[in-house]
C-alpha positions as a printed Julia matrix, in Angstrom:
440×3 Matrix{Float64}:
  23.7    -6.59  -48.71
  25.05   -4.69  -45.64
  21.91   -2.18  -46.04
  19.55   -5.25  -45.98
  21.47   -6.75  -42.97
  21.3    -3.51  -41.15
  17.45   -3.13  -41.89
  17.01   -6.82  -40.76
  18.64   -6.02  -37.45
  16.7    -2.89  -36.79
  13.5    -4.71  -37.7
  14.36   -7.65  -35.32
  15.42   -5.07  -32.58
  11.92   -3.42  -32.76
  10.44   -6.83  -32.9
  12.03   -7.79  -29.66
  11.28   -4.53  -28.0
   7.71   -4.89  -29.2
   7.59   -8.52  -27.39
   9.29   -7.23  -24.41
   6.25   -7.5   -22.31
   5.8   -11.15  -23.25
   9.44  -11.67  -22.04
   8.71   -9.69  -18.75
  11.32   -6.97  -19.75
   9.15   -3.9   -20.65
  11.37   -0.82  -19.82
   8.46    0.7   -17.95
   8.06   -1.99  -15.47
   9.65   -1.31  -11.99
  12.3    -3.91  -11.42
  14.8    -4.81   -8.39
  18.55   -5.31   -8.92
  20.18   -5.73   -5.61
  19.21   -2.84   -3.32
  17.9    -0.53   -6.41
  14.6    -0.09   -7.81
  14.98    0.39  -11.86
  12.84    1.44  -14.62
  14.73    0.4   -17.68
  18.26    1.32  -16.48
  17.43    4.25  -14.43
  17.03    4.4   -10.77
  13.44    4.91   -9.42
  13.04    7.24   -6.49
   9.69    8.61   -5.44
   7.35   10.31   -3.03
   3.96    8.77   -2.81
   0.78    8.48   -0.73
  -1.93    5.8     0.29
  -5.05    6.57   -1.96
  -6.61    3.21   -0.84
 -10.19    4.18   -1.96
  -9.4     5.35   -5.56
 -11.24    2.63   -7.47
 -14.33    3.66   -5.41
 -14.09    7.14   -7.08
 -13.5     5.7   -10.25
 -16.4     3.42  -10.45
 -19.47    4.24  -12.76
 -21.86    3.26   -9.94
 -23.07    5.03   -6.71
 -19.74    5.39   -4.99
 -18.26    7.07   -8.22
 -16.86   10.7    -8.61
 -14.67   10.61  -11.55
 -14.38   14.41  -11.86
 -13.08   14.35   -8.22
 -10.56   11.54   -8.85
  -9.19   13.53  -12.04
  -8.95   16.73  -10.07
  -6.9    14.88   -7.36
  -4.81   12.94   -9.76
  -3.74   16.04  -11.28
  -3.01   17.98   -7.98
  -0.93   14.79   -6.77
   1.02   14.82   -9.92
   1.55   18.51   -9.6
   2.92   17.99   -6.36
   5.35   15.44   -7.15
   3.42   12.44   -5.89
   3.73    9.7    -8.21
   3.35    6.42   -6.37
   0.04    5.46   -4.85
  -0.57    2.54   -2.45
  -4.05    1.45   -3.1
  -6.66   -1.14   -2.32
  -7.18   -3.78   -4.86
  -9.8    -5.93   -3.01
 -12.69   -5.7    -0.41
 -14.95   -8.3     1.15
 -18.34   -7.81    2.65
 -17.47   -7.71    6.58
 -19.72   -9.47    8.93
 -19.88   -6.4    11.18
 -20.15   -2.95   10.69
 -16.71   -1.72   10.6
 -15.53   -1.99    6.83
 -15.98   -0.11    3.65
 -19.44   -0.58    1.73
 -20.24   -1.83   -0.91
 -17.4    -4.43   -1.25
 -15.92   -5.76   -4.33
 -16.59   -9.19   -3.12
 -19.75  -10.01   -1.39
 -19.3   -13.74   -1.42
 -16.74  -16.12   -2.78
 -16.67  -15.4    -6.46
 -19.33  -12.8    -6.55
 -17.78   -9.53   -7.6
 -19.16   -6.13   -8.08
 -18.21   -5.32  -11.69
 -18.91   -1.48  -11.17
 -16.06   -1.37   -8.53
 -13.72   -3.49  -10.8
 -14.48   -1.1   -13.69
 -13.55    1.86  -11.01
 -10.33    0.06  -10.77
  -9.74   -0.4   -14.47
 -10.47    3.54  -14.65
  -8.21    4.38  -11.67
  -5.18    2.35  -13.21
  -5.83    3.94  -16.47
  -5.6     7.39  -15.28
  -2.53    6.59  -13.26
  -0.91    5.27  -16.41
  -1.74    8.65  -18.27
   0.16   10.55  -15.48
   3.15    7.99  -15.4
   2.16    7.01  -11.82
   3.0     3.65  -10.24
   0.64    1.58   -8.12
   1.22   -0.7    -5.13
  -1.85   -2.93   -5.08
  -2.6    -4.79   -1.65
  -4.95   -7.79   -2.4
  -6.13   -8.26    1.35
  -6.26   -7.05    4.74
  -5.19   -8.29    8.28
  -7.5    -5.64    9.72
 -11.27   -5.38    9.59
 -11.71   -2.26    7.78
 -11.9    -3.82    4.05
 -13.08   -7.15    5.06
  -9.84   -9.14    4.59
  -8.75  -12.42    6.3
 -11.44  -12.56    8.87
 -14.16  -12.55    6.19
 -12.23  -15.48    4.31
 -12.17  -17.3     7.52
 -15.78  -16.75    8.39
 -16.7   -17.94    4.68
 -15.41  -21.31    5.5
 -16.67  -21.53    9.06
 -19.33  -19.07   10.51
 -19.3   -20.47   14.06
 -15.72  -19.28   14.74
 -16.07  -15.52   13.83
 -14.66  -13.15   16.14
 -16.03   -9.62   17.08
 -13.01   -7.44   18.24
 -15.41   -4.97   20.01
 -16.87   -7.73   22.28
 -15.12   -7.33   25.68
 -15.47  -11.02   26.01
 -13.26  -11.51   22.83
 -11.36   -8.44   22.15
  -8.56   -7.39   19.81
  -5.91   -9.93   20.79
  -8.58  -12.64   19.95
  -9.63  -11.01   16.8
  -5.82  -10.57   15.83
  -5.23  -14.39   16.38
  -8.31  -15.1    14.4
  -7.35  -12.92   11.49
  -3.74  -14.85   11.64
  -5.63  -18.21   11.48
  -6.21  -17.42    7.86
  -2.56  -18.39    7.04
  -3.4   -21.93    7.62
  -6.75  -22.16    6.45
  -6.47  -23.9     3.12
 -10.14  -23.55    2.07
 -10.03  -19.66    2.6
  -6.62  -19.51    0.7
  -8.15  -21.22   -2.16
 -10.77  -18.54   -2.21
  -8.01  -15.95   -2.19
  -6.17  -17.35   -4.85
  -8.99  -17.65   -6.93
  -9.51  -13.85   -6.37
  -5.7   -13.27   -7.19
  -6.1   -15.13  -10.35
  -9.03  -13.49  -11.43
  -7.6    -9.97  -10.9
  -4.14  -10.39  -12.23
  -5.55  -11.73  -15.48
  -8.36   -9.25  -15.64
  -8.52   -7.44  -19.13
  -8.95   -3.53  -18.22
 -11.99   -2.46  -19.7
 -10.57    1.19  -20.29
  -6.86    0.26  -21.83
  -7.56   -3.3   -23.22
  -4.55   -4.73  -21.2
  -4.3    -7.41  -18.76
  -3.51   -6.26  -15.49
  -0.31   -8.57  -15.33
   0.71   -6.4   -18.33
   0.06   -3.16  -17.05
   3.31   -1.09  -16.2
   1.23    1.36  -14.18
   1.22   -1.32  -11.3
   4.5    -1.48   -9.54
   3.87   -4.24   -7.19
   1.3    -6.56   -6.04
   1.27   -6.53   -2.11
   0.1    -9.73   -0.34
  -2.12   -7.78    2.27
  -2.37   -4.75    4.32
  -0.23   -5.16    7.53
  -0.09   -8.86    7.86
   1.01  -10.07   11.21
   1.75  -13.39   12.46
  -0.88  -12.81   15.26
  -1.5   -10.9    18.69
   1.74  -10.42   20.85
   1.16  -13.93   22.3
   1.57  -15.56   18.83
   2.94  -19.06   19.29
   5.84  -20.4    17.15
   3.5   -22.39   15.3
   1.42  -19.15   14.19
   4.73  -17.75   13.0
   5.65  -20.82   10.94
   2.23  -20.61    9.23
   3.01  -16.89    8.55
   6.16  -17.48    6.97
   5.0   -20.28    4.7
   2.07  -18.3     3.59
   4.18  -15.44    2.66
   6.61  -17.53    0.67
   3.83  -19.68   -1.2
   1.47  -16.92   -1.86
   4.2   -14.71   -3.28
   5.18  -17.66   -5.44
   1.87  -18.25   -6.62
   1.52  -14.5    -7.74
   5.0   -14.64   -9.6
   3.73  -17.77  -11.34
   1.05  -15.82  -12.87
   2.67  -12.46  -13.52
   6.28  -12.29  -14.22
   6.18   -8.43  -15.04
   5.57   -7.16  -11.57
   7.24   -6.98   -8.21
   5.72   -8.66   -5.08
   5.85   -7.27   -1.44
   4.43   -8.18    1.95
   2.81   -5.0     3.08
   4.28   -5.66    6.51
   4.9    -3.11    9.15
   8.29   -4.06    9.98
   9.33   -4.89   13.76
   6.06   -3.6    14.71
   4.2    -5.9    12.68
   6.54   -8.97   13.63
   6.26   -9.09   17.26
   9.13   -6.95   17.76
  11.36   -9.75   16.61
  14.18   -9.15   14.2
  14.21  -12.76   13.17
  10.66  -12.71   12.28
  10.87   -9.68   10.11
  14.06  -10.83    8.53
  12.68  -14.23    7.45
   9.32  -12.72    6.24
  11.52  -10.79    3.71
  14.26  -13.09    3.1
  12.48  -15.34    0.58
  13.4   -14.88   -3.16
   9.67  -14.61   -3.97
   9.6   -11.29   -2.02
  11.33   -8.43   -4.03
  11.67   -5.9    -1.36
  11.09   -4.9     2.09
   8.34   -2.62    3.6
   8.06   -0.92    6.97
   5.32    1.48    8.26
   5.68    4.11   11.06
   3.03    5.14   13.37
   4.11    7.47   16.3
   0.92    7.95   18.09
  -0.61    4.28   17.54
   2.81    3.13   19.28
   2.77    5.41   22.15
   5.47    7.49   21.19
   3.6    10.66   20.75
   0.65   12.42   22.43
  -1.22   15.1    20.54
  -2.51   16.49   23.69
   1.09   16.65   25.06
   2.78   17.52   21.92
   5.43   19.73   23.22
   6.85   17.14   25.81
   6.31   13.96   23.7
   7.11   14.91   20.07
  11.07   15.3    20.38
  11.01   11.55   22.03
   8.71   10.45   19.46
  10.86   11.97   16.54
  14.1    10.13   17.79
  12.29    6.73   18.13
  10.99    7.25   14.59
  14.35    8.06   13.2
  15.95    4.98   14.95
  13.09    2.82   13.49
  13.84    4.05   10.08
  17.48    3.67   10.1
  17.28   -0.08   11.78
  14.98   -1.16    8.9
  17.27    0.18    6.18
  19.95   -1.87    8.0
  17.89   -4.82    7.52
  17.42   -4.08    3.93
  20.99   -3.72    3.55
  21.58   -7.08    5.16
  19.12   -8.74    2.72
  20.54   -7.0    -0.06
  17.2    -5.62   -1.15
  15.49   -2.12   -1.33
  12.92   -0.92    1.28
  10.0     1.52    1.11
   8.31    3.31    3.88
   4.68    2.71    2.73
   2.89    4.1     5.74
   3.73    6.91    7.98
   1.26    9.68    9.5
   0.35   11.87   12.38
  -2.59   14.0    12.85
  -3.41   17.65   12.61
  -2.39   19.55   15.97
  -4.59   18.28   19.01
  -5.83   15.67   16.61
  -8.48   17.77   15.27
 -10.5    16.64   12.3
 -11.36   20.32   11.28
  -9.8    20.99    7.89
  -8.87   24.64    9.01
  -6.84   23.39   12.17
  -3.38   23.93   11.96
  -0.71   21.28   11.2
   2.47   22.43   12.94
   3.5    18.99   14.15
   2.78   17.23   11.02
   4.64   19.48    9.29
   7.37   19.18   11.36
   7.42   15.52   11.46
   6.89   15.13    7.59
   9.83   17.49    7.06
  12.21   15.39    9.43
  11.21   11.92    7.91
  11.75   13.17    4.62
  15.2    14.61    5.37
  16.18   11.21    6.8
  15.02    9.41    3.69
  16.49   11.63    1.33
  19.99   11.91    3.05
  19.9     8.01    3.31
  18.92    7.41   -0.35
  21.52   10.08   -1.74
  24.23    8.38    0.4
  23.39    5.09   -1.3
  21.26    3.56    1.34
  18.52    0.95    0.13
  15.56    3.12    0.69
  13.72    4.32   -2.38
  10.63    6.12   -1.46
   7.8     6.79    1.01
   3.99    6.89    0.96
   2.42    9.07    3.56
  -0.89    8.19    4.88
  -3.11    9.3     3.59
  -4.55   11.36    0.83
  -7.79   12.88    1.76
  -8.1    15.11   -1.2
 -11.17   17.22   -1.52
 -13.31   15.31    1.04
 -14.73   16.52    4.14
 -16.59   14.54    6.64
 -20.46   15.68    6.59
 -20.68   14.43   10.3
 -20.22   16.46   13.48
 -18.73   13.05   15.15
 -16.57   12.4    12.24
 -17.7     8.9    11.91
 -17.85    7.41    8.29
 -21.28    6.28    7.32
 -22.29    4.61    4.04
 -22.31    6.97    1.03
 -20.24    9.41    2.91
 -17.37   10.8     0.66
 -14.16    8.69    1.15
 -10.99   10.25    2.88
  -7.47    8.66    3.71
  -8.84    7.63    7.05
 -10.32    4.19    6.78
 -13.96    3.91    8.18
 -13.15    2.83   11.78
 -11.29    6.03   12.26
 -12.27    9.67   12.75
 -12.56   10.99    9.33
  -9.89   13.54    8.55
  -7.81   12.28   11.54
  -4.48   11.64    9.22
  -5.66   12.98    6.02
  -3.77   15.36    3.81
  -6.2    17.59    2.09
  -5.97   19.51   -1.03
  -6.21   22.72    1.01
  -3.08   21.63    3.27
  -0.77   23.96    1.47
   2.09   24.06    3.82
   2.25   20.19    4.04
   1.98   19.83    0.3
   4.89   22.25   -0.16
   6.98   20.03    2.39
   6.06   17.06    0.17
   6.76   18.76   -3.4
  10.24   19.92   -2.25
  10.96   16.21   -1.11
   9.79   14.85   -4.31
  11.86   16.95   -6.27
  14.86   16.13   -4.28
  14.22   12.61   -4.64
  13.8    12.84   -8.28
  17.25   14.49   -8.46
  18.98   11.18   -7.14
  17.91    9.08   -9.84
  19.01   11.66  -12.68
């Protein structure tokens, strides 16, 4: 009788384990407990990169290069890079400043070859025990994003940021008007529902059941608007974050949800705006980005003089945001940071002295903080360029060019880490080994 009872308990145990995905508790999913990421009962620490264009390489269509994708995923794995922040949506932009072709050319009209490319990309990541952070929209123009959804509902109000009579401030506020555009958000939610419930053509799993995905991210760098954003903009921004995150959780109970926000730099330099953005129970962890050159802290043509100041400001920025995470009792990741090659050269043979110095210092700060118990779990450098080299002397991306870590509106090779960057990759691998040792 005891043997029968024991066997019965074992069978029940295996049955419950097999049903774990149904109950949202499969051990391979990344979870959050207070300030810690967990996989099962083990802490999860990582070093990662931004590989936004992976599904383009995975496609069986004209953008595809699966052999390159396989080689690069293997190299990433060999160098300890196991967390990839990736694009999960792209929309046809009304100006020539975005990736092409897009997944969504019109509302509900999808490019199946590119979605199959995402299937393939995620399947290959799963084989290598990698985790994906998938962002579903974009505040900026380079993948379509908010502005395209707005234009789909009212073409007459579309803004061109390169038009001197309009400019970037007007574009940023136009992009932010998406938060209160109910028709546009209905289209966006239709896309979210399609993607989260999609059955991967390679693995046979629904995306919402796939442990290769760590987090759904609302958008790339969502901001409440330009620096002159009104209180009304901020209120809509916060409302949109909470409601969209709740919607995702209502479909998918397995995965985390994050904002994709830059930190203070993406919240009008206002602590309250940032803290409120990440205080909602629907947002599982905090995010921050760090851009020395873009924020005027470092000048490549005067590196010797400006780098020490930029480095200090970067360290202060990281530490301040770790403090915010501690205050909200949630973990934080630094999912974007980067710096160009010396003198901002796009030549793949040019030196990377300052980038290597910068990466080493940032990794040192993150590791020391994590090891001491601070709520920071990992980083994603920007970005992975892999084997690609721009075929154009002006380094401008054109349709059918190979994809790199730099989005289309930027010089190709500007912030990309390439397969030949051995000194940078060694620094990354050494850091990855140290981060893994914390979780053992």
